[in-house]
Every structure is written in structure tokens, then in C-alpha cells.
C-alpha positions as CSV (number, residue, x, y, z in Angstrom):
1,M,125.0,100.8,121.3
2,E,125.6,97.1,121.7
3,K,123.4,96.3,118.7
4,A,125.3,98.8,116.5
5,K,128.6,97.0,117.3
6,V,127.1,93.6,116.5
7,F,125.7,94.9,113.2
8,N,129.0,96.6,112.2
9,K,130.7,93.2,112.9
10,K,128.2,91.5,110.6
11,V,128.8,94.1,107.9
12,H,132.5,93.5,108.1
13,M,132.1,89.8,108.0
14,C,129.7,89.9,105.0
15,R,132.1,92.0,103.0
16,K,134.9,89.4,103.6
17,E,132.7,86.4,102.8
18,K,131.1,84.9,99.7
19,Y,128.8,87.9,99.3
20,M,131.3,89.8,97.2
21,E,130.5,87.8,94.1
22,S,131.5,89.4,90.8
23,Y,127.9,90.3,89.8
24,L,127.7,92.6,92.9
25,Q,130.1,95.0,91.3
26,Y,127.2,96.3,89.1
27,G,125.1,97.1,92.2
28,E,125.2,99.5,95.1
29,E,125.4,98.4,98.7
30,K,122.7,99.8,101.0
31,I,122.5,99.4,104.7
32,F,119.1,99.6,106.5
33,E,118.5,99.7,110.2
34,A,115.7,97.6,111.8
35,G,112.3,99.1,111.2
36,T,113.2,101.0,108.0
37,V,110.6,101.2,105.3
38,I,112.4,100.3,102.1
39,Y,109.4,101.0,99.9
40,K,105.6,100.9,100.2
41,A,102.9,99.6,97.8
42,G,102.0,102.3,95.4
43,D,105.3,104.1,95.5
44,P,106.5,105.2,92.1
45,N,109.3,103.0,90.8
46,E,111.4,105.9,89.6
47,N,114.9,104.4,89.6
48,K,113.5,100.8,89.6
49,P,115.8,99.2,92.2
50,I,116.0,95.5,92.4
51,F,117.4,94.2,95.8
52,F,119.6,91.3,96.8
53,I,119.8,90.5,100.6
54,T,123.3,89.8,101.8
55,A,122.5,90.1,105.6
56,G,119.5,90.6,107.7
57,L,115.7,89.9,107.4
58,I,113.3,91.6,105.1
59,K,109.5,91.5,105.3
60,I,107.6,91.8,102.0
61,E,104.0,92.7,102.7
62,I,101.4,91.8,100.0
63,T,98.1,93.7,100.3
64,L,95.1,91.7,99.1
65,A,92.0,93.1,97.4
66,G,90.0,93.2,100.7
67,G,92.8,95.1,102.5
68,A,94.2,92.1,104.3
69,K,98.0,91.9,104.5
70,F,100.1,88.8,103.8
71,P,103.7,88.8,105.1
72,L,106.6,87.1,103.3
73,Y,109.9,87.0,105.1
74,L,113.1,86.9,103.1
75,Q,116.6,86.0,104.3
76,P,120.1,86.4,102.8
77,D,120.6,85.3,99.2
78,S,117.0,86.4,98.3
79,I,116.0,88.9,95.6
80,F,113.0,91.2,95.8
81,G,111.6,94.1,94.0
82,L,112.0,92.4,90.6
83,V,108.5,92.3,89.3
84,E,107.7,96.1,89.1
85,P,110.7,97.2,87.1
86,L,110.0,94.4,84.6
87,V,106.4,95.3,84.1
88,E,107.0,99.1,84.5
89,C,104.5,99.8,87.3
90,N,104.4,101.3,90.8
91,R,105.4,99.0,93.7
92,L,102.9,96.2,94.2
93,T,104.2,95.3,97.7
94,S,105.8,96.9,100.7
95,A,109.2,96.0,102.0
96,F,110.6,96.5,105.5
97,A,113.9,95.8,107.2
98,M,113.0,93.6,110.2
99,E,116.5,93.7,111.6
100,P,119.7,95.5,110.5
101,S,120.1,94.5,106.9
102,I,122.7,94.8,104.1
103,L,121.2,94.9,100.5
104,Y,122.7,95.3,97.1
105,S,120.5,97.2,94.6
106,W,120.6,97.6,90.9
107,D,118.6,99.6,88.4
108,L,117.0,97.4,85.7
109,E,119.8,98.0,83.2
110,N,122.6,97.0,85.6
111,F,120.5,94.1,86.9
112,E,120.2,92.7,83.4
113,L,123.9,93.2,82.9
114,A,124.8,91.5,86.2
115,S,122.4,88.6,85.6
116,G,123.7,88.3,82.1
117,V,127.3,87.7,83.3
118,S,126.3,85.6,86.3
119,W,124.3,82.4,86.1
120,E,124.2,82.4,89.9
121,L,122.3,85.7,90.0
122,A,120.0,84.5,87.2
123,L,119.3,81.3,89.1
124,T,118.7,83.2,92.4
125,S,116.2,85.4,90.6
126,I,114.3,82.5,89.0
127,T,114.3,80.6,92.3
128,G,113.0,83.7,94.2
129,L,110.2,84.3,91.8
130,T,109.3,80.6,91.8
131,R,109.3,80.5,95.6
132,L,107.0,83.6,95.7
133,L,104.6,82.0,93.2
134,R,104.5,78.7,95.1
135,I,103.7,80.5,98.4
136,L,101.0,82.6,96.8
137,N,99.5,79.6,95.0
138,A,99.5,77.5,98.2
139,E,98.0,80.4,100.2
140,F,95.4,81.6,97.8
141,G,95.0,79.0,95.0
142,E,92.0,77.3,96.6
143,K,90.4,80.6,97.6
144,I,90.4,81.9,94.1
145,G,89.5,78.6,92.4
146,L,92.9,77.6,91.0
147,I,93.2,74.6,93.2
148,K,90.5,72.1,94.2
149,R,91.0,69.9,97.2
């Protein structure tokens, strides 16, 4: 019961703070409890949601060819789920709420509208994708022959 009160207080605070940026009006707020599976690798990408974290901690799990899993932890002001809608494929990763989390989600059309009117959202998207590529390159570049040390 105590956790629920703390989480509800966080929800209230987030709604009053900077997270109510204008581009969020095109999205839909979603609240996930700790341990919730947001989506799994291979899931169909029917409504193509793209997510923005306003509160909480999300784990993105990347499954490698040999079956090994590589975790990536995302905090508020991060975007995830962007690649699959753009390339029109099933989910390539899995996403889990590690703690109570508040997300905004858009379908591809509304995400394009929101990022078209907000340079902040466009910058956050580019920064998020760049961060993911840097992490993947640092972790696997040498193993697959892209980097020589």
C-alpha cells in the first residue's frame, strides 16, 4: 500500500512539472506497475506505439543471435520503441517496467506530427537512437569486427 501512495504522488508531481510539454498532447499517457511486460521481441507491431518515459525505469532487452540477452536501462526523458514502426517490422526487443513508470505513447502518425512541431522531441529521438547505437557499438563492435583494438 505504501508503494502505491508514493507512486501516486510521483504521478501527480510529474503531471505538474515539465513533462506536460506541448508535444505530449498528441500522445496518450500510460501507467505501468513494476514488473509489467510492455512488449516482447517478436510481438506484432499492430498499433506501432512509440514510448517516451516521464517517470520510472524501463529495461530494454536485446536478444543476440546466440540467445544471450543484453539489457539497456532507460530513465525519464528517453524514447524507445521507435525503430520497429519506422521499418514496419515486429518488435526487435523486449521492454519491461522495472519500477512504477509513466509513459506517453504515440502511433507513428501522431509521433511524426508531435516531433514535427517540437524540436525538443525530435532532438530527444535522435539522441536516444544515437545513445543506443553507441552502446551497441561499444559492446559488440569488436566482437563482430567493426572495431579493432
